[in-house]
N, C-alpha and C positions, 0 to 999 in steps of 0.2 A: 507430365502420362503420356499423352499416347509419343510425342515429341519426342522419347527413350524407347519408346516400344518401336517406335521405324527403326530407330538407328540401333538395337543390339537385336532386330530381327534380319538385319542384313546379315549376320555376322551366329544366326539358331541360336539366340537366347529367347527366351520369352515369362516375361516378367506376370509372376500370376495374384501379386496379393504382399502385400508392407510390410514389413515389422517388424523395423526399430529407427529408430534414428537416431541417428548423435549428431557434437557439436561441427563434422567437418563432413558426413555423408550419409543414408539411406539406404536400408541394406532391406530390400526386397526374397519373398520364399520365389524360385525361378523355377524354367526346365531348358535344359543342354538339350538341344536336338540335332540328333541324327543322324545316316544315310541307315536304310530295312525300318522305318518307327526307332529309330534307339533314341528312351528320351534321357533322363538324369535327371533328377530331382537337385539343386545347387535354391546356392545365394550369392545374389547378388549385391554390392557393395556398390555405387553410384557417388562421385564428390558433388556436394551442396552446388545446384544452378549459380546460387548467388556468389560464391565461391569461384569455380571454377577458372575466372578469368586473374586471378591472385593468385602470381608466382608462388607466394608460401608453401599458400595453401596446397596446390597443385606439388610440391618438392613432398608436403609432410606425405600427403596421399601415397607420391608414386616411393615415397622409403618407406611406409605399412607394409605396403605390399612388399621391397624388397627382400626389406628386412622378415617378415612373416612365411614370406617362398620356401627353407629354408628350415622354419622348424615345424619339423614333424615328429609329434609324440601326438600318444591319443589324447593327454588333455589338453589340445590344444585347441584350437580349431585350425584346422586344413584352410593354407591356399593356395588355390590354383594355377589362377593367370590373372596379368594385368590388362588388362586392353587398353585399346584409346580408337574417337573413331569421331568425326568429326569434332575434335576435340573434345569433347569428350574422355571424361576416366573411369570403367569401371576393375572391381577387384571381382573377380567370379571365390568363389569360399566353400565351405562346405557350408550344406547343413544339415542343422540339428534338428532331428523331432524330438521334439522336447519343451522346458519352458525354461525362461529364463531363474536365478536362482532370485532375482527381485518377486519374483512371482509365489515363484513355491514359500517364500517366507510371507506373501501376501495372502493369503493360502490361510494360513493356518493362524492370521491375526484377526482373517474373517470365521473364523471359528471357534477365535478362541482358544484353542490344543496350542502343547508346544508341541515342536521337534525334536522326536526321542537322540534327544545327548550323542547316543551310537551313530544316528546318518550324519546327525552336521559338525562330530568330530569327523567320521569318513571326508566328509563333500570336503571340512579343510587341507583335509590329510590329503584328499586328489588334488587339490592347486597346489598346495605345496610338490607337487610331482610334474606339474605341468610349470614350475616356478624355475625348479630345482634343473628343469635341463633347459628351459628358455640363458639361465643365467650364467652356465654354464658352458654356453654353447659359444661357439669358437670361428673364426674365420678357416679359409683352408690354410692358409697359411697359421696354423695352431693358437693364434692369439684366441685370446677371447674378447667376445665385441662387447662383454659391459650390458647386455640387459640388463631395466628395471623397467618392468609394464608401470608402475607410478599412475597405474588406474584401478588397481582394483576392486572388484567393487559389487555387491549380488544384483546392477543389469549385466556386467562383463564375465557371469560365470552363468556356463548354459547347465542341464542337467535335460539329458533324453533321454528319451523311453524306454533305454534301457541299460538305464543308469549310469552313463557315461558324465563323465566331470568335464567340462570342455573352458576352459580364457577366452576370452575372443578379445578384440579391440585392443591393439595395440599400436591407437591411431597417438597417440601422446607418450607415446614407447623412449626409450632415453636408451643409441645404442650407438658407437665407433661408425664413425661414415653415412651411418645411413639417414639420418634427420637429422636437418637443425635446434639447437635446444639452447633454452634460453635461462639455463636454470640461475638463482642468487637477482630474475629480473622479474618475472614471474610465477605465482604459486597454480601448476597445473591439475589439473583430476579433478574426481570430488568432491562437492565438498562434503563433511563428515567423514572419510576411508582417504587423508591424504594422514605421512607420517607428521611428527613431530622437524625434524631435518626441510620437509615443502613449506610446512607452513612457518618453518624459518629463511627461507627461502639461500638455504646454505645444500649446496655439493650433494645427489644422493649415490645411494650403494642400493645391490639389494637385498636390504633388510628394511629399507624404505618399503616396499611389498611385503614383506612379513608382515610387520606393525598394520598396513591394510589388511591382511590378513587375517588376523586377533581383532580387529571391529567388527571382519564376515560372521567368524565364531560367534562373537561376544553379540552380535545381533543375535544370530541363528539358536542362537542358547535362551536370550532376552528375550526372541518377540523383538525388540527396538533398537536401534541404534543411542546410544546414551549416549553421542557423540558431534550428534548430529546436534545445530541449533535450529535458530530463527530465520541466523541468513551465516555467511562466509566467516566476519567476523564473530564471530559467537561459536561457530563448528569451532576457528581456529585458535580460539581460546580453551570449548571444553578440552580439544586437542590438546593442548599446554598444556594447559593445568588440573582439569576435570578429578575428580579422587578416584582411581578406577574400582567398582561395583564390586558388594560381595557378591558372588557371583554363587559359591554355598549357599549362602544366607536367601535369597534370592529364588536361589532353584534346586532343593535341595536334595536333589538329585545329582547336579554337578560334584562331585565330588573335590577333592582338596587336592587330589594331583593333577586334579586337568585344571582348577585355578594355580596353582601356579605355574604350566607352564603360560594362559593365558599372560601372565605377567609379567614374562617372559617376554611371551610376542609383546602386549602390546609396552614396554621396557619405555622411559621415554629417553633415555642414553643407550641408545643403538649398540652401542659395546657393552649393555649386558646384554640384549636379545641373541637370539642362535643366530651364530655368523655367522650360516647360513639355510635356507631352504629344503636341499636336505640333513641340512641336521635336524634343524626341525618335526620332519617327512621320519625321523623315522624313531625322534620322541613321541608324533601321535600313533606309531604304528605299535611301537609296545604297546599306549593307554588302549589302544583294542584290543589287541589280539596276543599278551600277553599272558592271559589264562584261558587263555584256545580260539576257537571260536569265533568272531566276531561277524564285523559289517560285511558282502559285497559288493558289488554290482545287480547283481541281482534283490538280495535284498532290498535292495533301494529302488531296482525299477521296481518290483511287485507293492512294497509303498506308496510309488506317484500315479502307480493303473489303481488301486481303493482312491485317493486322494483325491485325482482329479483323471477322469477314465478319459484318452484321447476322442477325443469327436469322428463321429459315424462318416 
């Protein structure tokens, strides 16, 4: 840690506290320092020291930064800069003042209260907004990049204190010309959140992210991920074979219309799923707002304030 602080201090960044650690890097809350006592709170992702000497991991780390640098959307964590000093790579990102969806779900588990249905669907719809943008992204010649996140799970979804939902960590995303892809050779992503085609080691497309979003929505509604087993093998078997839960029976305030949407999101045959995140977004928003007023960022912000007040 002191060595990293010294390295970043040379280029006007100061680490404040750790936020998270992933498979390729650690993320810290930090300050960007400038002239005239300028200070901006940012997040800095550092490639793990033990991986920094391997070309493959450096290539993935650089590829992630290059990919997300041009993904500018309110529902995706913004990347500001990729830096390298003394053979150490780092990514400077938007700092989200809030908490991960995983922690939001855990707070409800601990208090034995359900996440309100409308807020769960609202969160899923904002994830879809970010995915729809990423999936449709093209290069400067208008050629689709073919982005698939491949790791949508509650730890990679942030909720800001203002009620914004932001997707983060494109570290194992698939995209043309950005990162090497070993599809067909290995299963990447978090256990319990894979799509059936990932488990079967097939080539994925954007519908893999739709399936994962369905798992996340189901988990918000039920409080648990029914697909998560005791180990990777059991989780993968459940993703392929487990009978979908009867949401309307397990939770009476989930109506048949929402259950139908969930069945389509979680269809094992991807041809039966929504063909795009944009189409799913439209269906979720029609569900939320067809009767008039529905959830907003402000409503989620107020709910979060009451659930988990910000530390003073």
